[in-house]
PyMOL commands that place a pseudoatom at each C-alpha (Angstrom):
pseudoatom trace, name=CA, resn=MET, resi=1, chain=A, elem=C, hetatm=0, pos=[117.052, 102.398, 121.120]
pseudoatom trace, name=CA, resn=LYS, resi=2, chain=A, elem=C, hetatm=0, pos=[119.493, 100.004, 122.794]
pseudoatom trace, name=CA, resn=GLY, resi=3, chain=A, elem=C, hetatm=0, pos=[120.153, 98.380, 119.412]
pseudoatom trace, name=CA, resn=ILE, resi=4, chain=A, elem=C, hetatm=0, pos=[121.002, 101.721, 117.791]
pseudoatom trace, name=CA, resn=LEU, resi=5, chain=A, elem=C, hetatm=0, pos=[123.269, 102.646, 120.694]
pseudoatom trace, name=CA, resn=LEU, resi=6, chain=A, elem=C, hetatm=0, pos=[125.035, 99.288, 120.494]
pseudoatom trace, name=CA, resn=LEU, resi=7, chain=A, elem=C, hetatm=0, pos=[125.506, 99.681, 116.740]
pseudoatom trace, name=CA, resn=PHE, resi=8, chain=A, elem=C, hetatm=0, pos=[126.898, 103.195, 117.209]
pseudoatom trace, name=CA, resn=LEU, resi=9, chain=A, elem=C, hetatm=0, pos=[129.321, 102.038, 119.918]
pseudoatom trace, name=CA, resn=THR, resi=10, chain=A, elem=C, hetatm=0, pos=[130.486, 99.119, 117.757]
pseudoatom trace, name=CA, resn=LEU, resi=11, chain=A, elem=C, hetatm=0, pos=[131.126, 101.395, 114.775]
pseudoatom trace, name=CA, resn=PHE, resi=12, chain=A, elem=C, hetatm=0, pos=[132.861, 103.965, 116.973]
pseudoatom trace, name=CA, resn=ALA, resi=13, chain=A, elem=C, hetatm=0, pos=[135.115, 101.304, 118.533]
pseudoatom trace, name=CA, resn=SER, resi=14, chain=A, elem=C, hetatm=0, pos=[136.029, 99.853, 115.133]
pseudoatom trace, name=CA, resn=CYS, resi=15, chain=A, elem=C, hetatm=0, pos=[136.997, 103.338, 113.884]
pseudoatom trace, name=CA, resn=LEU, resi=16, chain=A, elem=C, hetatm=0, pos=[138.885, 104.099, 117.089]
pseudoatom trace, name=CA, resn=PHE, resi=17, chain=A, elem=C, hetatm=0, pos=[140.904, 100.906, 116.958]
pseudoatom trace, name=CA, resn=SER, resi=18, chain=A, elem=C, hetatm=0, pos=[141.278, 100.657, 113.191]
pseudoatom trace, name=CA, resn=GLN, resi=19, chain=A, elem=C, hetatm=0, pos=[144.808, 99.816, 112.210]
pseudoatom trace, name=CA, resn=LYS, resi=20, chain=A, elem=C, hetatm=0, pos=[144.601, 100.967, 108.604]
pseudoatom trace, name=CA, resn=ILE, resi=21, chain=A, elem=C, hetatm=0, pos=[147.710, 102.389, 106.989]
pseudoatom trace, name=CA, resn=VAL, resi=22, chain=A, elem=C, hetatm=0, pos=[147.476, 104.142, 103.638]
pseudoatom trace, name=CA, resn=LEU, resi=23, chain=A, elem=C, hetatm=0, pos=[150.663, 102.948, 101.958]
pseudoatom trace, name=CA, resn=PHE, resi=24, chain=A, elem=C, hetatm=0, pos=[150.023, 105.035, 98.856]
pseudoatom trace, name=CA, resn=ASP, resi=25, chain=A, elem=C, hetatm=0, pos=[147.585, 107.947, 98.947]
pseudoatom trace, name=CA, resn=GLY, resi=26, chain=A, elem=C, hetatm=0, pos=[148.341, 109.313, 95.503]
pseudoatom trace, name=CA, resn=SER, resi=27, chain=A, elem=C, hetatm=0, pos=[150.771, 111.997, 96.612]
pseudoatom trace, name=CA, resn=ASN, resi=28, chain=A, elem=C, hetatm=0, pos=[154.045, 110.366, 97.702]
pseudoatom trace, name=CA, resn=LEU, resi=29, chain=A, elem=C, hetatm=0, pos=[155.964, 107.206, 98.558]
pseudoatom trace, name=CA, resn=ASP, resi=30, chain=A, elem=C, hetatm=0, pos=[156.739, 108.178, 102.174]
pseudoatom trace, name=CA, resn=ASN, resi=31, chain=A, elem=C, hetatm=0, pos=[155.832, 104.697, 103.522]
pseudoatom trace, name=CA, resn=TRP, resi=32, chain=A, elem=C, hetatm=0, pos=[158.261, 102.955, 101.184]
pseudoatom trace, name=CA, resn=VAL, resi=33, chain=A, elem=C, hetatm=0, pos=[162.016, 102.501, 100.908]
pseudoatom trace, name=CA, resn=ILE, resi=34, chain=A, elem=C, hetatm=0, pos=[162.858, 104.109, 97.574]
pseudoatom trace, name=CA, resn=PRO, resi=35, chain=A, elem=C, hetatm=0, pos=[165.250, 102.006, 95.457]
pseudoatom trace, name=CA, resn=GLU, resi=36, chain=A, elem=C, hetatm=0, pos=[168.214, 103.415, 93.538]
pseudoatom trace, name=CA, resn=ASP, resi=37, chain=A, elem=C, hetatm=0, pos=[166.245, 103.113, 90.303]
pseudoatom trace, name=CA, resn=ALA, resi=38, chain=A, elem=C, hetatm=0, pos=[163.499, 105.434, 91.568]
pseudoatom trace, name=CA, resn=HIS, resi=39, chain=A, elem=C, hetatm=0, pos=[162.804, 106.562, 87.987]
pseudoatom trace, name=CA, resn=CYS, resi=40, chain=A, elem=C, hetatm=0, pos=[160.790, 103.338, 87.531]
pseudoatom trace, name=CA, resn=TRP, resi=41, chain=A, elem=C, hetatm=0, pos=[158.297, 104.534, 90.209]
pseudoatom trace, name=CA, resn=ILE, resi=42, chain=A, elem=C, hetatm=0, pos=[156.524, 107.720, 89.134]
pseudoatom trace, name=CA, resn=VAL, resi=43, chain=A, elem=C, hetatm=0, pos=[153.873, 109.457, 91.243]
pseudoatom trace, name=CA, resn=ARG, resi=44, chain=A, elem=C, hetatm=0, pos=[151.679, 111.602, 89.036]
pseudoatom trace, name=CA, resn=ASP, resi=45, chain=A, elem=C, hetatm=0, pos=[148.056, 112.801, 89.247]
pseudoatom trace, name=CA, resn=GLY, resi=46, chain=A, elem=C, hetatm=0, pos=[147.234, 110.531, 92.192]
pseudoatom trace, name=CA, resn=ILE, resi=47, chain=A, elem=C, hetatm=0, pos=[148.598, 107.415, 90.470]
pseudoatom trace, name=CA, resn=LEU, resi=48, chain=A, elem=C, hetatm=0, pos=[151.741, 105.317, 90.948]
pseudoatom trace, name=CA, resn=GLU, resi=49, chain=A, elem=C, hetatm=0, pos=[153.104, 104.470, 87.506]
pseudoatom trace, name=CA, resn=VAL, resi=50, chain=A, elem=C, hetatm=0, pos=[155.453, 101.493, 87.512]
pseudoatom trace, name=CA, resn=LYS, resi=51, chain=A, elem=C, hetatm=0, pos=[157.407, 101.300, 84.280]
pseudoatom trace, name=CA, resn=SER, resi=52, chain=A, elem=C, hetatm=0, pos=[160.419, 99.277, 83.199]
pseudoatom trace, name=CA, resn=ASP, resi=53, chain=A, elem=C, hetatm=0, pos=[163.407, 101.224, 81.936]
pseudoatom trace, name=CA, resn=GLU, resi=54, chain=A, elem=C, hetatm=0, pos=[165.501, 100.476, 78.861]
pseudoatom trace, name=CA, resn=LYS, resi=55, chain=A, elem=C, hetatm=0, pos=[167.706, 98.062, 80.838]
pseudoatom trace, name=CA, resn=LYS, resi=56, chain=A, elem=C, hetatm=0, pos=[164.664, 96.052, 82.036]
pseudoatom trace, name=CA, resn=LYS, resi=57, chain=A, elem=C, hetatm=0, pos=[166.519, 95.127, 85.215]
pseudoatom trace, name=CA, resn=GLY, resi=58, chain=A, elem=C, hetatm=0, pos=[163.433, 95.280, 87.437]
pseudoatom trace, name=CA, resn=SER, resi=59, chain=A, elem=C, hetatm=0, pos=[162.937, 96.999, 90.765]
pseudoatom trace, name=CA, resn=ASN, resi=60, chain=A, elem=C, hetatm=0, pos=[161.151, 96.540, 94.086]
pseudoatom trace, name=CA, resn=LEU, resi=61, chain=A, elem=C, hetatm=0, pos=[159.589, 98.928, 96.574]
pseudoatom trace, name=CA, resn=TRP, resi=62, chain=A, elem=C, hetatm=0, pos=[159.559, 97.742, 100.197]
pseudoatom trace, name=CA, resn=THR, resi=63, chain=A, elem=C, hetatm=0, pos=[157.544, 99.151, 103.062]
pseudoatom trace, name=CA, resn=LYS, resi=64, chain=A, elem=C, hetatm=0, pos=[159.560, 100.797, 105.810]
pseudoatom trace, name=CA, resn=GLU, resi=65, chain=A, elem=C, hetatm=0, pos=[157.493, 98.935, 108.392]
pseudoatom trace, name=CA, resn=LYS, resi=66, chain=A, elem=C, hetatm=0, pos=[157.292, 95.171, 109.001]
pseudoatom trace, name=CA, resn=PHE, resi=67, chain=A, elem=C, hetatm=0, pos=[153.947, 93.437, 109.487]
pseudoatom trace, name=CA, resn=THR, resi=68, chain=A, elem=C, hetatm=0, pos=[152.591, 90.219, 110.982]
pseudoatom trace, name=CA, resn=ASP, resi=69, chain=A, elem=C, hetatm=0, pos=[148.911, 89.573, 110.132]
pseudoatom trace, name=CA, resn=PHE, resi=70, chain=A, elem=C, hetatm=0, pos=[147.424, 92.037, 107.649]
pseudoatom trace, name=CA, resn=SER, resi=71, chain=A, elem=C, hetatm=0, pos=[145.276, 92.610, 104.612]
pseudoatom trace, name=CA, resn=ILE, resi=72, chain=A, elem=C, hetatm=0, pos=[146.565, 94.674, 101.717]
pseudoatom trace, name=CA, resn=SER, resi=73, chain=A, elem=C, hetatm=0, pos=[144.427, 96.068, 98.953]
pseudoatom trace, name=CA, resn=ALA, resi=74, chain=A, elem=C, hetatm=0, pos=[145.258, 98.012, 95.795]
pseudoatom trace, name=CA, resn=ASP, resi=75, chain=A, elem=C, hetatm=0, pos=[143.621, 99.141, 92.595]
pseudoatom trace, name=CA, resn=PHE, resi=76, chain=A, elem=C, hetatm=0, pos=[145.645, 98.434, 89.462]
pseudoatom trace, name=CA, resn=ILE, resi=77, chain=A, elem=C, hetatm=0, pos=[145.375, 98.666, 85.718]
pseudoatom trace, name=CA, resn=ASN, resi=78, chain=A, elem=C, hetatm=0, pos=[147.583, 96.801, 83.262]
pseudoatom trace, name=CA, resn=VAL, resi=79, chain=A, elem=C, hetatm=0, pos=[148.638, 99.437, 80.736]
pseudoatom trace, name=CA, resn=ASP, resi=80, chain=A, elem=C, hetatm=0, pos=[151.261, 98.112, 78.359]
pseudoatom trace, name=CA, resn=GLY, resi=81, chain=A, elem=C, hetatm=0, pos=[153.679, 95.269, 77.713]
pseudoatom trace, name=CA, resn=THR, resi=82, chain=A, elem=C, hetatm=0, pos=[154.024, 91.944, 79.505]
pseudoatom trace, name=CA, resn=ILE, resi=83, chain=A, elem=C, hetatm=0, pos=[152.783, 92.704, 83.021]
pseudoatom trace, name=CA, resn=ASP, resi=84, chain=A, elem=C, hetatm=0, pos=[154.629, 90.724, 85.702]
pseudoatom trace, name=CA, resn=SER, resi=85, chain=A, elem=C, hetatm=0, pos=[154.160, 92.368, 89.073]
pseudoatom trace, name=CA, resn=GLY, resi=86, chain=A, elem=C, hetatm=0, pos=[152.609, 91.710, 92.441]
pseudoatom trace, name=CA, resn=PHE, resi=87, chain=A, elem=C, hetatm=0, pos=[152.995, 91.992, 96.183]
pseudoatom trace, name=CA, resn=PHE, resi=88, chain=A, elem=C, hetatm=0, pos=[155.759, 90.326, 98.163]
pseudoatom trace, name=CA, resn=LEU, resi=89, chain=A, elem=C, hetatm=0, pos=[154.218, 89.098, 101.408]
pseudoatom trace, name=CA, resn=ARG, resi=90, chain=A, elem=C, hetatm=0, pos=[156.641, 89.416, 104.350]
pseudoatom trace, name=CA, resn=SER, resi=91, chain=A, elem=C, hetatm=0, pos=[159.575, 88.279, 102.170]
pseudoatom trace, name=CA, resn=GLU, resi=92, chain=A, elem=C, hetatm=0, pos=[160.796, 88.064, 98.585]
pseudoatom trace, name=CA, resn=LYS, resi=93, chain=A, elem=C, hetatm=0, pos=[160.061, 84.327, 98.668]
pseudoatom trace, name=CA, resn=ASN, resi=94, chain=A, elem=C, hetatm=0, pos=[156.261, 84.717, 98.901]
pseudoatom trace, name=CA, resn=GLN, resi=95, chain=A, elem=C, hetatm=0, pos=[154.361, 86.729, 96.324]
pseudoatom trace, name=CA, resn=LEU, resi=96, chain=A, elem=C, hetatm=0, pos=[150.809, 87.379, 95.218]
pseudoatom trace, name=CA, resn=GLN, resi=97, chain=A, elem=C, hetatm=0, pos=[151.064, 87.640, 91.440]
pseudoatom trace, name=CA, resn=ILE, resi=98, chain=A, elem=C, hetatm=0, pos=[149.623, 90.331, 89.190]
pseudoatom trace, name=CA, resn=GLY, resi=99, chain=A, elem=C, hetatm=0, pos=[149.869, 89.546, 85.489]
pseudoatom trace, name=CA, resn=ILE, resi=100, chain=A, elem=C, hetatm=0, pos=[151.753, 87.023, 83.398]
pseudoatom trace, name=CA, resn=SER, resi=101, chain=A, elem=C, hetatm=0, pos=[153.932, 84.373, 84.995]
pseudoatom trace, name=CA, resn=GLY, resi=102, chain=A, elem=C, hetatm=0, pos=[157.359, 84.405, 83.365]
pseudoatom trace, name=CA, resn=SER, resi=103, chain=A, elem=C, hetatm=0, pos=[157.699, 80.648, 83.866]
pseudoatom trace, name=CA, resn=LEU, resi=104, chain=A, elem=C, hetatm=0, pos=[154.152, 79.596, 82.866]
pseudoatom trace, name=CA, resn=LYS, resi=105, chain=A, elem=C, hetatm=0, pos=[153.664, 82.265, 80.152]
pseudoatom trace, name=CA, resn=ARG, resi=106, chain=A, elem=C, hetatm=0, pos=[150.043, 82.908, 81.188]
pseudoatom trace, name=CA, resn=ASP, resi=107, chain=A, elem=C, hetatm=0, pos=[148.079, 85.176, 83.491]
pseudoatom trace, name=CA, resn=MET, resi=108, chain=A, elem=C, hetatm=0, pos=[148.356, 84.051, 87.119]
pseudoatom trace, name=CA, resn=THR, resi=109, chain=A, elem=C, hetatm=0, pos=[146.830, 87.136, 88.759]
pseudoatom trace, name=CA, resn=ALA, resi=110, chain=A, elem=C, hetatm=0, pos=[145.874, 86.557, 92.433]
pseudoatom trace, name=CA, resn=SER, resi=111, chain=A, elem=C, hetatm=0, pos=[147.842, 83.283, 92.582]
pseudoatom trace, name=CA, resn=PRO, resi=112, chain=A, elem=C, hetatm=0, pos=[150.646, 82.767, 95.102]
pseudoatom trace, name=CA, resn=TYR, resi=113, chain=A, elem=C, hetatm=0, pos=[154.206, 82.351, 93.896]
pseudoatom trace, name=CA, resn=VAL, resi=114, chain=A, elem=C, hetatm=0, pos=[156.544, 80.624, 96.347]
pseudoatom trace, name=CA, resn=VAL, resi=115, chain=A, elem=C, hetatm=0, pos=[160.265, 80.386, 95.614]
pseudoatom trace, name=CA, resn=GLY, resi=116, chain=A, elem=C, hetatm=0, pos=[161.159, 76.709, 95.154]
pseudoatom trace, name=CA, resn=LYS, resi=117, chain=A, elem=C, hetatm=0, pos=[157.515, 75.677, 94.614]
pseudoatom trace, name=CA, resn=GLY, resi=118, chain=A, elem=C, hetatm=0, pos=[156.427, 77.917, 91.776]
pseudoatom trace, name=CA, resn=TYR, resi=119, chain=A, elem=C, hetatm=0, pos=[152.657, 78.394, 91.778]
pseudoatom trace, name=CA, resn=PRO, resi=120, chain=A, elem=C, hetatm=0, pos=[151.378, 75.746, 94.232]
pseudoatom trace, name=CA, resn=VAL, resi=121, chain=A, elem=C, hetatm=0, pos=[147.718, 76.706, 93.582]
pseudoatom trace, name=CA, resn=GLU, resi=122, chain=A, elem=C, hetatm=0, pos=[145.985, 78.815, 90.968]
pseudoatom trace, name=CA, resn=ALA, resi=123, chain=A, elem=C, hetatm=0, pos=[143.367, 81.466, 91.634]
pseudoatom trace, name=CA, resn=THR, resi=124, chain=A, elem=C, hetatm=0, pos=[139.971, 80.446, 90.242]
pseudoatom trace, name=CA, resn=GLY, resi=125, chain=A, elem=C, hetatm=0, pos=[137.719, 82.405, 87.904]
pseudoatom trace, name=CA, resn=VAL, resi=126, chain=A, elem=C, hetatm=0, pos=[140.283, 85.132, 87.192]
pseudoatom trace, name=CA, resn=LYS, resi=127, chain=A, elem=C, hetatm=0, pos=[139.638, 85.086, 83.438]
pseudoatom trace, name=CA, resn=ASP, resi=128, chain=A, elem=C, hetatm=0, pos=[135.987, 86.025, 84.040]
pseudoatom trace, name=CA, resn=ILE, resi=129, chain=A, elem=C, hetatm=0, pos=[136.645, 88.521, 86.871]
pseudoatom trace, name=CA, resn=LEU, resi=130, chain=A, elem=C, hetatm=0, pos=[139.684, 90.470, 85.613]
pseudoatom trace, name=CA, resn=LYS, resi=131, chain=A, elem=C, hetatm=0, pos=[138.692, 93.568, 83.621]
pseudoatom trace, name=CA, resn=ALA, resi=132, chain=A, elem=C, hetatm=0, pos=[140.860, 94.395, 80.605]
pseudoatom trace, name=CA, resn=ASN, resi=133, chain=A, elem=C, hetatm=0, pos=[141.827, 98.042, 80.106]
pseudoatom trace, name=CA, resn=ASP, resi=134, chain=A, elem=C, hetatm=0, pos=[140.114, 99.051, 83.348]
pseudoatom trace, name=CA, resn=TRP, resi=135, chain=A, elem=C, hetatm=0, pos=[140.816, 99.360, 87.057]
pseudoatom trace, name=CA, resn=ASN, resi=136, chain=A, elem=C, hetatm=0, pos=[140.807, 96.144, 89.084]
pseudoatom trace, name=CA, resn=ASN, resi=137, chain=A, elem=C, hetatm=0, pos=[141.142, 95.602, 92.822]
pseudoatom trace, name=CA, resn=ILE, resi=138, chain=A, elem=C, hetatm=0, pos=[143.370, 92.948, 94.351]
pseudoatom trace, name=CA, resn=LYS, resi=139, chain=A, elem=C, hetatm=0, pos=[143.379, 92.110, 98.039]
pseudoatom trace, name=CA, resn=ALA, resi=140, chain=A, elem=C, hetatm=0, pos=[145.413, 89.647, 100.080]
pseudoatom trace, name=CA, resn=GLU, resi=141, chain=A, elem=C, hetatm=0, pos=[144.666, 88.651, 103.667]
pseudoatom trace, name=CA, resn=VAL, resi=142, chain=A, elem=C, hetatm=0, pos=[147.662, 87.117, 105.394]
pseudoatom trace, name=CA, resn=ARG, resi=143, chain=A, elem=C, hetatm=0, pos=[147.041, 85.464, 108.768]
pseudoatom trace, name=CA, resn=GLY, resi=144, chain=A, elem=C, hetatm=0, pos=[149.797, 83.294, 110.129]
pseudoatom trace, name=CA, resn=LYS, resi=145, chain=A, elem=C, hetatm=0, pos=[150.752, 81.047, 107.241]
pseudoatom trace, name=CA, resn=GLN, resi=146, chain=A, elem=C, hetatm=0, pos=[147.492, 81.383, 105.308]
pseudoatom trace, name=CA, resn=ILE, resi=147, chain=A, elem=C, hetatm=0, pos=[147.026, 83.673, 102.305]
pseudoatom trace, name=CA, resn=VAL, resi=148, chain=A, elem=C, hetatm=0, pos=[143.529, 84.479, 100.994]
pseudoatom trace, name=CA, resn=ALA, resi=149, chain=A, elem=C, hetatm=0, pos=[143.220, 86.448, 97.746]
pseudoatom trace, name=CA, resn=TYR, resi=150, chain=A, elem=C, hetatm=0, pos=[140.333, 88.492, 96.379]
pseudoatom trace, name=CA, resn=LEU, resi=151, chain=A, elem=C, hetatm=0, pos=[139.974, 89.962, 92.910]
pseudoatom trace, name=CA, resn=ASN, resi=152, chain=A, elem=C, hetatm=0, pos=[137.364, 92.673, 92.374]
pseudoatom trace, name=CA, resn=GLY, resi=153, chain=A, elem=C, hetatm=0, pos=[135.698, 91.640, 95.637]
pseudoatom trace, name=CA, resn=GLN, resi=154, chain=A, elem=C, hetatm=0, pos=[135.478, 87.917, 94.889]
pseudoatom trace, name=CA, resn=LYS, resi=155, chain=A, elem=C, hetatm=0, pos=[137.464, 85.318, 96.827]
pseudoatom trace, name=CA, resn=VAL, resi=156, chain=A, elem=C, hetatm=0, pos=[139.612, 83.485, 94.271]
pseudoatom trace, name=CA, resn=MET, resi=157, chain=A, elem=C, hetatm=0, pos=[142.321, 81.700, 96.256]
pseudoatom trace, name=CA, resn=VAL, resi=158, chain=A, elem=C, hetatm=0, pos=[143.207, 80.242, 99.673]
pseudoatom trace, name=CA, resn=TYR, resi=159, chain=A, elem=C, hetatm=0, pos=[146.679, 78.815, 100.325]
pseudoatom trace, name=CA, resn=THR, resi=160, chain=A, elem=C, hetatm=0, pos=[148.657, 77.811, 103.398]
pseudoatom trace, name=CA, resn=THR, resi=161, chain=A, elem=C, hetatm=0, pos=[152.445, 77.904, 103.128]
pseudoatom trace, name=CA, resn=GLU, resi=162, chain=A, elem=C, hetatm=0, pos=[155.106, 76.834, 105.594]
pseudoatom trace, name=CA, resn=GLU, resi=163, chain=A, elem=C, hetatm=0, pos=[157.688, 79.007, 103.831]
pseudoatom trace, name=CA, resn=ILE, resi=164, chain=A, elem=C, hetatm=0, pos=[156.289, 82.395, 104.848]
pseudoatom trace, name=CA, resn=PRO, resi=165, chain=A, elem=C, hetatm=0, pos=[157.956, 84.167, 107.804]
pseudoatom trace, name=CA, resn=THR, resi=166, chain=A, elem=C, hetatm=0, pos=[155.790, 85.405, 110.686]
pseudoatom trace, name=CA, resn=GLU, resi=167, chain=A, elem=C, hetatm=0, pos=[156.806, 89.036, 110.145]
pseudoatom trace, name=CA, resn=GLY, resi=168, chain=A, elem=C, hetatm=0, pos=[158.266, 91.135, 107.371]
pseudoatom trace, name=CA, resn=PRO, resi=169, chain=A, elem=C, hetatm=0, pos=[157.815, 94.083, 105.021]
pseudoatom trace, name=CA, resn=ILE, resi=170, chain=A, elem=C, hetatm=0, pos=[155.506, 94.230, 102.025]
pseudoatom trace, name=CA, resn=GLY, resi=171, chain=A, elem=C, hetatm=0, pos=[157.073, 94.607, 98.605]
pseudoatom trace, name=CA, resn=LEU, resi=172, chain=A, elem=C, hetatm=0, pos=[155.751, 95.834, 95.275]
pseudoatom trace, name=CA, resn=GLN, resi=173, chain=A, elem=C, hetatm=0, pos=[157.471, 94.259, 92.283]
pseudoatom trace, name=CA, resn=LEU, resi=174, chain=A, elem=C, hetatm=0, pos=[158.547, 95.404, 88.852]
pseudoatom trace, name=CA, resn=HIS, resi=175, chain=A, elem=C, hetatm=0, pos=[159.808, 92.107, 87.426]
pseudoatom trace, name=CA, resn=PRO, resi=176, chain=A, elem=C, hetatm=0, pos=[163.109, 92.148, 85.533]
pseudoatom trace, name=CA, resn=GLY, resi=177, chain=A, elem=C, hetatm=0, pos=[163.350, 91.184, 81.884]
pseudoatom trace, name=CA, resn=ASN, resi=178, chain=A, elem=C, hetatm=0, pos=[160.009, 92.620, 80.771]
pseudoatom trace, name=CA, resn=GLU, resi=179, chain=A, elem=C, hetatm=0, pos=[158.939, 95.791, 79.064]
pseudoatom trace, name=CA, resn=MET, resi=180, chain=A, elem=C, hetatm=0, pos=[155.829, 96.822, 80.968]
pseudoatom trace, name=CA, resn=THR, resi=181, chain=A, elem=C, hetatm=0, pos=[153.748, 99.588, 82.518]
pseudoatom trace, name=CA, resn=ILE, resi=182, chain=A, elem=C, hetatm=0, pos=[151.240, 99.071, 85.339]
pseudoatom trace, name=CA, resn=LEU, resi=183, chain=A, elem=C, hetatm=0, pos=[149.392, 101.702, 87.374]
pseudoatom trace, name=CA, resn=PHE, resi=184, chain=A, elem=C, hetatm=0, pos=[148.436, 101.510, 91.063]
pseudoatom trace, name=CA, resn=LYS, resi=185, chain=A, elem=C, hetatm=0, pos=[146.272, 103.641, 93.338]
pseudoatom trace, name=CA, resn=ASP, resi=186, chain=A, elem=C, hetatm=0, pos=[144.707, 103.382, 96.780]
pseudoatom trace, name=CA, resn=ILE, resi=187, chain=A, elem=C, hetatm=0, pos=[147.220, 100.954, 98.311]
pseudoatom trace, name=CA, resn=VAL, resi=188, chain=A, elem=C, hetatm=0, pos=[145.890, 100.347, 101.823]
pseudoatom trace, name=CA, resn=LEU, resi=189, chain=A, elem=C, hetatm=0, pos=[147.062, 97.936, 104.510]
pseudoatom trace, name=CA, resn=GLU, resi=190, chain=A, elem=C, hetatm=0, pos=[145.074, 96.932, 107.554]
pseudoatom trace, name=CA, resn=LYS, resi=191, chain=A, elem=C, hetatm=0, pos=[146.699, 95.201, 110.510]
pseudoatom trace, name=CA, resn=LEU, resi=192, chain=A, elem=C, hetatm=0, pos=[144.646, 92.172, 111.544]
for i in range(1, 192): cmd.bond("trace and resi %d" % i, "trace and resi %d" % (i + 1))
show_as sticks, trace
zoom trace
């Protein structure tokens, strides 16, 4: 009986003190700063469609709030074109890639991109884990200067960077220069 009570209290405390923030719940972009080119970010039927326009100039969404240690998770599906997207982690200089690297011309999903260093490490096993034409889940845990990435529930990358600030917003990228469409749903952040 004591074990069941302890388990119940632990679960109750974790729910009570959970610091989860639903950044995109399928209905609006209220947690984000909407850029001038908002037409590239379409909320429809519970999905966030991110699509380049005819100018292909790119666009970024940024969270209104800044974060220190966190995990961020999102479901995505690569729909069309040359996908080059991802999450900016506390700054535009640190990114977790989704899709094709413009510089390397190959898929670098779940790998970190650091301005001035390129891709210092590459996520492992992505080719076997990433599902084509289907929903995938990407998750990044950022604690201090360490970034850990998961793809479809499997740990694929660990990297420590000195270049990442201790606090900042989270960005979602539509890379310039490409014609592409990517869909997102269930974007959830948890403060760690």
